[in-house]
C-alpha positions as CSV (number, residue, x, y, z in Angstrom):
1,M,-39.9,123.7,-31.8
2,N,-38.2,121.5,-29.2
3,T,-37.8,118.7,-31.8
4,S,-35.9,120.9,-34.3
5,K,-33.6,122.3,-31.7
6,H,-32.8,118.7,-30.5
7,S,-32.1,117.4,-34.0
8,S,-30.0,120.5,-34.8
9,S,-27.7,119.9,-31.8
10,R,-27.4,116.2,-32.8
11,G,-26.3,117.3,-36.3
12,I,-23.7,119.7,-34.9
13,S,-22.4,117.0,-32.6
14,L,-22.1,114.6,-35.6
15,I,-20.2,117.1,-37.6
16,E,-17.8,117.8,-34.6
17,V,-17.2,114.0,-34.3
18,A,-16.6,113.7,-38.1
19,I,-14.0,116.5,-37.9
20,L,-12.2,115.4,-34.7
21,L,-12.1,111.6,-35.2
22,P,-9.5,111.5,-38.0
23,V,-7.3,114.0,-36.0
24,L,-7.5,111.9,-32.9
25,A,-6.8,108.7,-34.9
26,V,-3.6,110.3,-36.5
27,I,-2.4,111.4,-33.0
28,L,-3.0,107.9,-31.6
29,V,-1.2,106.2,-34.5
30,G,1.7,108.7,-34.1
31,I,2.0,107.9,-30.4
32,L,2.1,104.2,-31.3
33,Q,4.6,104.7,-34.0
34,Y,7.1,106.7,-31.9
35,G,6.6,104.3,-29.0
36,L,7.5,101.4,-31.3
37,L,10.6,103.3,-32.5
38,F,11.7,104.0,-29.0
39,A,11.2,100.3,-28.0
40,G,13.1,99.3,-31.0
41,Y,16.0,101.6,-30.1
42,L,16.1,100.3,-26.6
43,T,16.1,96.7,-27.8
44,L,18.9,97.5,-30.4
45,H,21.0,99.2,-27.7
46,N,20.6,96.2,-25.5
47,A,21.8,94.0,-28.4
48,A,24.8,96.2,-29.0
49,V,25.7,96.0,-25.3
50,S,25.4,92.2,-25.5
51,C,27.6,92.1,-28.6
52,V,30.3,94.3,-27.1
53,R,30.3,92.3,-23.9
54,F,30.7,89.1,-25.9
55,A,33.6,90.7,-27.8
56,A,35.3,91.9,-24.6
57,L,35.0,88.5,-22.9
58,N,36.4,86.6,-26.0
59,N,39.2,89.1,-26.5
60,Q,40.3,89.0,-30.1
61,D,38.6,85.7,-30.9
62,A,35.1,87.2,-31.6
63,S,34.4,87.3,-35.3
64,P,31.9,89.6,-36.9
65,A,29.8,86.6,-37.9
66,E,29.6,85.5,-34.2
67,L,28.7,89.0,-33.2
68,A,25.9,89.0,-35.8
69,V,24.5,85.8,-34.3
70,V,24.6,87.4,-30.8
71,A,22.8,90.5,-32.1
72,R,20.1,88.5,-33.9
73,E,19.5,86.5,-30.7
74,S,19.3,89.6,-28.6
75,I,16.7,91.4,-30.7
76,E,14.6,88.4,-31.4
77,P,11.6,89.0,-29.1
78,L,10.7,92.4,-30.4
79,L,12.5,93.0,-33.7
80,K,12.8,90.8,-36.8
81,P,16.4,89.7,-37.5
82,M,15.9,90.0,-41.2
83,H,15.9,93.9,-40.9
84,L,19.2,93.9,-39.0
85,R,22.3,95.0,-41.0
86,A,25.7,93.5,-40.5
87,P,27.3,94.9,-37.3
88,R,30.2,97.3,-37.5
89,V,33.0,96.2,-35.2
90,D,36.1,98.0,-34.0
91,M,38.3,95.8,-31.8
92,N,40.9,98.5,-31.1
93,A,38.8,101.6,-30.4
94,A,40.1,104.2,-28.0
95,V,38.0,105.2,-25.0
96,A,39.1,108.2,-23.0
97,G,42.7,107.7,-24.1
98,I,42.6,103.9,-23.2
99,A,43.4,101.7,-26.2
100,R,42.1,98.3,-27.1
101,A,38.4,98.9,-26.3
102,R,35.8,97.1,-28.2
103,R,33.1,99.1,-30.1
104,V,30.0,97.6,-31.8
105,E,27.5,99.6,-33.8
106,L,24.2,98.0,-34.9
107,T,21.8,99.4,-37.5
108,Y,18.2,98.2,-37.8
109,D,15.8,99.1,-40.6
110,M,12.6,99.7,-38.6
111,P,9.4,99.3,-40.7
112,L,7.0,102.2,-40.2
113,L,3.3,101.9,-39.8
114,V,2.5,105.2,-41.4
115,P,5.6,106.8,-43.0
116,F,4.2,110.3,-43.2
117,L,4.1,110.5,-39.4
118,V,7.9,110.3,-39.2
119,P,9.2,113.3,-41.1
120,Q,12.9,112.2,-40.6
121,A,12.1,109.1,-42.8
122,G,11.7,111.2,-45.9
123,G,8.8,109.2,-47.2
124,Q,10.6,105.9,-46.9
125,T,8.8,102.8,-45.5
126,V,11.7,102.0,-43.1
127,F,13.6,104.2,-40.6
128,P,17.2,103.2,-39.8
129,I,17.8,103.0,-36.0
130,R,21.5,103.0,-34.9
131,A,22.9,102.0,-31.5
132,A,26.5,101.6,-30.4
133,A,28.2,100.4,-27.3
134,M,31.9,100.3,-26.1
135,M,33.6,98.2,-23.5
136,R,37.1,97.6,-22.5
């Protein structure tokens, strides 16, 4: 009688593990995916700040091609430059009523590990991340 009770509880434990393991794996991969998205956004924002600083220090001499090089160099350790779109640059933006500010917006197509975990992606395999920075 003890043996059947012991094997019955082992069977129940095995079923519980079989049900919970996929759920825990999805939660873990979701945490990893959103962590990578957040790290990508922080890196992209840092690259936008670097670009706008470069544009502000070089006055009107900074071309979009030079800003693209600065952006690629700034995202290099974490993100792949091949997914970076061309930067949008506005050399005469207005900040709080002050004219002639520089504004740079970067967009990066972040590849997703598991697309169905990011509902905003709409089933796509990449998720566009946008970051902008302004400086006078």
